[in-house]
N, C-alpha and C positions, 0 to 999 in steps of 0.2 A: 608412792612418791617417785617422781621422775628424777633419775640421776644422769645428768649430762654435763658436758663442759659449758661454761658460761657463753662462749661464742655460739655454740649450737643452740642454746636456749634463745639467744637473741635472734638467730636466724629463723627459728621456728616461729617466734612471735612476729617477725617481719612477714613471714608467709601467711600467718593467720590474719594479719592486717590487710592482706590482699583479698580475703574472702568477703562475701557479702555480710551485712550486719545480721541478717536472719540466721545465717549459718554460724557466725561467730558466737551468737547467743546460745547455740546448741552445745558448745563446749563447756564442760563443768568449770565453774569459777575456780575450784581448787587447782586444776591443771594450769590455767592461765596464771594464777597467783604463784604457783610453784615455779613456773618458767620465769616469771618476772623477778622473783627473789634470786634465782640462780643467775640471771643475766645481769643483775646489778653489779656484779664484780667484774664485768667486762666493760672496758672503757672505749673500745673501738666502735666504729659505725658499720652498719650493714646496709647496703644499698640494694634494693630490689626494684625491678622495672615492672610497672603495672601492665605494660603492653606485652610482656613475655609470658609464656606458659611457665608453670612451676618447674618442669624439668629443664627449662632453659635458664633458670635463675642461677646466679653466681653464688650458690650456697653449698654447704657440704652435703654429701650423700646421706650422712646421718640425720641432718635436719630435714631433708626431703623424705626420708623414711619415717621419721616421727610425724611429720605433717601428713603423710599418706595414711599412717595408722590412725591419726585423729580423724581424718576425712572418712575413713572406712568405718570407724566406730560411731561417729556422731552425725555424719551427713547423709548416710545411706539407709535405705529400708532393708528389711530382711532378705528380699529377693536379690537386691543388688549386692548385699554382703556375701551371699552364697556364690554368686557369679564371680565376684572379685576374689574371694578366698580361693576358689577353684583356679583362677588365673594365677594368683600368687603362688599356689602350690606347684602348678605346672612350670611356672617360670623358675621357681627355686630348684625344682628337680632337674630342669634343663641346665641351669647354671652349675649345679653340683656335678652332673655328668660331664659337662665341658671341662670343669676344673679337674676332675679325675683323669680325663684323657690328657689334659695339658700337663699335669704333674705326675703322671704314672711313671714310676721309675723303671718299670719292666716293659714299657711299650716298644722299645727298640728290640729287646730280646724276644718278644713274642713274634715279631716279624721274622726273626732269624731262625727260631726253632722249627725244625722240619723243612726249612726252605732249601731249595736247590738253586744255586746260581746258574743262570742260563748261559753265562760265558765260560763256565768251567764245569768240571764234573764233581766238584766238592759239594757235599751235603752235610748239613749240621745235624748231628744225632743227639737226641735228648737222652741223657742217662738217668736211670732211676737213682734214688737216694742210696740204696744198697750198693749199686755199682760205683757210685762216686766215692763212698766210704772205702770200699775195697781198693779202688784205684789210688786213693790218697795214702792208704796204708802201704801199698806196694811201692808208691813213689817215695815214701819216707824210708822204707827198708831197702830201697834200690833193687826191687824184684821186678822182673819183666814178665 
């Protein structure tokens, strides 16, 4: 059973309506029925433009993802599925790496560790855990 917000279900059905009749019949009836039942509680309207590509449509990313999954599962042969799955995995891995780089809390400190400032003679020294503990104890006890 698909569990999505009613607006997303309506968006997915709008995207399915853009597909050819032959492809639409490849989607199991249970999926279409489930989406139709979910979307019944949404009173708004979804507007899609037949001249635009799916990625250009004004629908949520979740709806596009569900529609892409439907296309992958029901509109492609095994060879195409393998190629697309490989592309999805590569894209997902690339996005994960970019996200890690973007939100890495230590990215600035990594640049500083062991770096020497060209304009001054200061160097940042990385202390071991034991050295940091000893220095902290000395600091607390006011020992130099």
